N, C-alpha and C positions, 0 to 999 in steps of 0.2 A: 976889423978888416977894412982895408983901404979901398974906397969906391972911386970910380972915375967920375969926372964932372958930368958926363951924360947920365950916369946912374944916379948921381945925386939929384939931378934935375927931375928924373923920373920919380925918385923917392919923395921930392917936394910935391910933385903933382899928386902922388898917392895920398899924402897927408892932407892936401887941400880937397882932393876929390877921391875919397876912399872907394866909391862905387865903381871906379874904372877897373878894379881888380877882377871883378866877376861879371860886369855888364858890358857886353860887346857894343851895345848902342851908345852907352856913356863913354866907353873907350874911344869909339870912332869919333864922337863929337869933340872930346878933349884933344885928341890927336890932330884933328883938323884945325882947331883953334891955335895950337902951338906949333903947327907946321910939321907934324909927324905923320907917318902913315900908321894906320891901326895895327898893322902887322908888326911894325917896329916897336910900338908901345907894348904890344902883347908879349913880344919876345923879351924885352927888358924886364917886364914884371915877372916873367917866368924865371929869369936869372936871379932876381932878388929873392924869389921864393926858394931857389936852390941854395942860396947863401944863408937862408934862415933869417934874413932881415925882416921879411914879412911872412906871415903865416897864411895858409889856406883857410878859408872860411869853413866852419864846421856846420854843414847843412843838416847833418843827421842828428845833431844834438839839439833837442828842443829848448834847453835852457841856455844855449850859447848865444852870443851876440853876433848876428849876421852882418857882414859889411854891406851886403846888397840883398834885398828881398827878391823872392822868385818873380814877383810881378813887377814889371817896369812901371815906375811911378809916372804920374802925370807930368811932372817937370821934365823928366827925360824924354817923354814922347813929344812934348811941346818943343823942347830944344832940338830934337831930331828933325821934326817937321820944319822948324824954322831954318835949320841948316839946309834942308832940301827944298826950300821954298821956290827957288828958281826952276827946279825940275817939275815941281807940282804945278806952278803957274804955266810953264811951257806945255805940259801935258793937257792942262785944262783949256788952254787957248786952241790947241790942236783939236780937242774934242768939240769945242764950241764951233769952230770953223766947219768941222765935218758934219755936226748936227744941223747947222744953218744950211749947209749945202743939201743935206738930206731932206729937211722939211720943205725946201723950195723945189725939189724935183719929185716928191711923192705926189700921187694924184690928188686933185681937189674933188670934193663931193658937193654937188649942188642939189637942192631939194625944192620941189614945187608942190604946193598943197591946194586942195579944194575942200571947202567946208559946205556940207549939205544939211539942210533942215531935216529933222526926223520925219520919216514918212507918216502919213495920217491914214488910219484904217478907214476904208470906205464903208458906209452904212448901206443897208438894203441887201437884197438877195438873201443868201443863207444867213448873213449877219442879222438881218431883221427877224428871221425865223427864230434864230437862237436867242435874240433879245426878247421875243415874245414868249418863248419857252421858259426863259429865266424868271419871268414874272409869276409862273405857276408855282404851286407848292413843291418844295424840294428842288426848285430851279437853281437855287444858289449852290447846289452841289456840283453843277456843271462848270467846268473851267471856262473862264471868259478871257484868258490871257492870249494876246495876239501881238507878239513882239515883232513889229515890222522892221525895226532897226537891225535885229539879229538876222533877219532874212536878207536885208540889204548887204550886210557884211558877208553872208554866205555866198551871195552872187559875186561879190568882188573877189573873193578868194577861190572861186570855182575854177576848175581846169579849163572849162569852156572859154571863159573870158580871158584867162591867162594866155591860152593858145592864140586867141585873136590878137592880143597885144604883141606877142612874139612874132607872128607872121606879119603884122602891120609894120613893125619897126625893125624887122630882120635882126632880132636880138641874138640869134645863134651866132652870127658873125660879130655882132657888136660886143658880146661877152666873151667871144673867143672860145666857145665850147663846141663839143662834137655832136651833140644830139639834142633833141627836144626836151628830154627829161632834165638834163643838166641846165638847160636854159630856164626851165620852170623853177628849178631850185635857186638859180641866180636872181631871177625876177622876184621870187618870194623874199629873198634877203634884202632886196632894194626897194620894197614897197611896204607900206604900213597902213592898215585900215583899222580904225578904232572908233568906238562910241565914247564921246567925251562926257564929262559929268553933267553938262547941260542937256545932254540927249542928242546933240548934233553929231554928225558922222564926218570924220576927217580922212581924206585920201591923200597920202604922201608918197611921192616917187623920188628916189635918189638916183643920180647918175654921176659916175666918176669920170674924170679926165684921164689922159694917158700919163705915164711917167715922163718927166722932163718935157712937159707939154708946152705948146705955144698958145698964144691968145686965141687963135681960131678954135683950138680944142676946147677951151673954156666956153666959148660962145656956142659951140655944138652941144656941149653938155647942158648948158642952160636951156636951150631950145628943146633938146631931147626930153628932159624931165618935164617941161611944161606941156609939150605935145602929148606925152604919155599920160599925164594927169587928166588932160582934157579928153583924151580918148577913153580913159577909164570911165569918166562921167557919162560920155555919150553912149558907150556900150552898156553901161548900167541901166540907162533909161530905155534903150532898145530891148534888152533882155527882160527887164521888169515889165515893160509894156507888152512884150510877146507872151510872157507868163500870165499876165492879167487878162489878155485877150483870149488865150487858151482856156483859162478858168471861166471867163464870161461865156465862151462858146459852149463849154460843157454845161454850165448852169442854164443857158438858154435852151439847150436840147432837153435837159431834164425837166425844166418848167414847162416847155412846149408839149412834151409827152403827157405830163400830168394835166395840163390845160385841156388837151384834146380828150383825155379820159373823163375829165370833169364835165365836159359838154355832153358826153354820152350818158353819164350818171345823172346829170340834171334832167335830161330829156326823159329818161326812164322814170325818175321820181315824179315829174310833172304828168306823164302819161298815166302812172299808177293812181295819182290823185284824181285825174280826170275820169278814169274808168270807175273808180269808187263813187265819185259824185254822180256819174250817169246811172250807175247801177242802183244806187239808193236814193236817187233824186235829191242829192245833197247840194242845195244852193247855199243855204246858210243854216247849219244844224241848230244853233241855239234859237234862232227866230222860228224855224220850222217846228221845233219841239214845243216852243211856247204856243204856237198857233194850234198844234195838235192837242195840247192840253186844254186850251180854251175851247176848241171845237168839242172835245170830249165832255167838258164841263157843261157846255150848252146842251148837248144831247142828253146828258144825265139829268139836267134840270127840266128839259122837256118831258123826259120819261116820268119824273116824279110828279110833274104837273098833270100829266095824263092819268097817272094812277089815282091822283086825288079826284079828278073829274069822273073817272070810272067808278070810284067808290060812291060818289054822290048819285050818279045815274043808276047804279044797281039798286039803290034804295028807292028810286022813284020810277024807274022804267023796267020793262020786261027784259030779261037777259038776252032775248033775241032781237032786241031793238037795233035798228041799223046804226045808230050813233055809237052804241056800245061796241058793236062789231068794228066800226071804223077806228075807235080809240085803241082797241086791242091790236088791230093790224098795224096802226101807227107805232105803238110801243114795240111790236115785234120787229119792225124795220129799224127803229132806233136802236134796239138792242144789237141787231146785226152790225149796224154801223159802229156801235161802241166796241164790239168784239174785233172788228177790222182795225179800228184805231189801236187797240191794245195788243192784238196778237196777229194781225194781218189776215189776209184771205186764205182760206183753206181749199178753195176751189182749184182743182187741177187744171192747168193751162190758163188760169186767170192771171192777167197781167195788170198790176196796179197802175193806175194813171194819176193818183192823187199826189200831192206834194207833201203829205204829212208822213213822217217816219213812224214806224211801228214803235209804240211806246215801250214795249218789252225789250226791243233791240237797241233802244237809245243809249244805254251805258256802253255796250260793246261797240256800237257805231262811233260813239264819241271818242273812245280810246283809239280806235283804228284811224279815225280822221286826224286826231292829234299827231299820231306817229307819221302819217303820210305828209302832213303839213310841215312837221319838224324836219323830215328828210329833204323836202324841197327847200326849206330855209337854209339848212346846212350846205346843200349843194350851191345855192345862190350866193351865200357868204364866201364859200371857197372859190366860186367863179370870179367874184369881184377881186379877191386877193390874188389869185393866179393870173388874172388879166393884168393887174398892176405889175406883178413880178415879171411877167413875160415881156411886157413892154420895156421895163427897166433893163432886163437882160439883153434885149436887142440893142438898146442904146449903148450899154457898156461895151458890147461886142464891137459896135461900129465906131465908137469914139477914138480919137487919136491924140489925146492931150498928153503933155509931158507928165511923167510920174516922178521926176526928180526936181526938187527945189534947191537951187544953188544959192547959198548965202555968200560965199567967197569964191569967185572964179579963179582958176589957176593962173598965176602971174609968173613972168620970167624972173627968176631970182637974181638979185644984184650982188649978194654976198654968199660966200661958200658956207656950207653947214659943217664941213669937216675938211682937213684935220685942224685941231687946235694947236697951232704952231708954237705959241708961247708956252703952253703947258708941256709940250714935247721937249722943248729946249730946256726948260727948268728941270724937268725930270731927268734928262740925260746929264745935265751938269751935276746934279746932286748925286746920281748913281756913280758917275765916273770919278767924282771927287772922293767918294767913300772907297771905291775900288782902288784908286791911286794911293790913298793913305794906307789901306790894308796891305797893299803890295809892298810899299816902302817898309812898313813895320816887319812884315814877314821876311823880307830880304835881309834887313839889318839883323834880325834875331838869328838867322841861319848862316850868316857870314862868319866864318871862323878863320 
């Protein structure tokens, strides 16, 4: 069959580039290189297939030799992208310009931070009581954890403090929200309170500028975040001080009430000891008991001596002799005195005037005296302790010292904390480049 010169040219191209028979992307690339349109090249290949000069590739035959594989090979993709390089570069330049414009008009974020030293738990008061109790048996079972840092974070995150900040800086209008609850949410998103690894507490406040802002907007944002951070620190100190004063006031009232009750108990214990000593003539029980024993021993010795004398006189004198009668009367009186020392007087209405305790009552009197003295000592010890605690509570309630130690004071930021313009630009370039390539490949595969 006689072919035209144009068909011969197409046949030569097929022999050099057999993949143009079935690959639209390869066909488009070759057509552009030789000054054809893809449609013309496709029609001429179709004519050659009708003439039987070239055969359709058998894709359904696994053992057949395909002219072009179903997957576009890397060379074809590279060639196609190279042929479309001007379009790709043009699109990328447009995206870069748009991204640059975008990153320069989006709001900037400025951050001001304050660094606080970890709070130190105050000793004394109930703390000292718990410390004393912890030294007792089983005292270790009581928890001694007192995390002041977490209490500080709780104050910073409290609604009370947040509402004060919102009212102070008119954040409802600043954030452009409708009510207080939304302003609280916006403020929470733009503040950060954390306890760092070293134990210090960091307060960070973020403030954004407007879209397509001027230099004045940046200065306003810088000052705003700094002033808000300072206000957080000041209000933290005031609230913490108020809470501690309230706690100290409650503690003072409690200690004061217990102190006044202790005065009453101490007076009762002293009066009971006084009445006991007056009733039993107790000046010094050990000494008085020793004196009573010595007196009893002397009386007993005198009685034994008289008995010896009486025995001698009875052998030499008449039983009615005056001396014998005198010795008998003396022994009778000494025996009465001995009975009084041992058992007391049995005469009704008789009031003892001696300073010697009844020896039979000494054990019971000693136990009672020890109990009364112990009660007085306990009340005295408690009086000393409560007096100290009461004075400390009054001092704590009255003192007005700062409760917050500032390590780093909030400073006006000179550099923005967000956005990261370079990262945004790189990300947009990469994403748009991939989308651009995928679009070109998809468009070329579906163009028939």
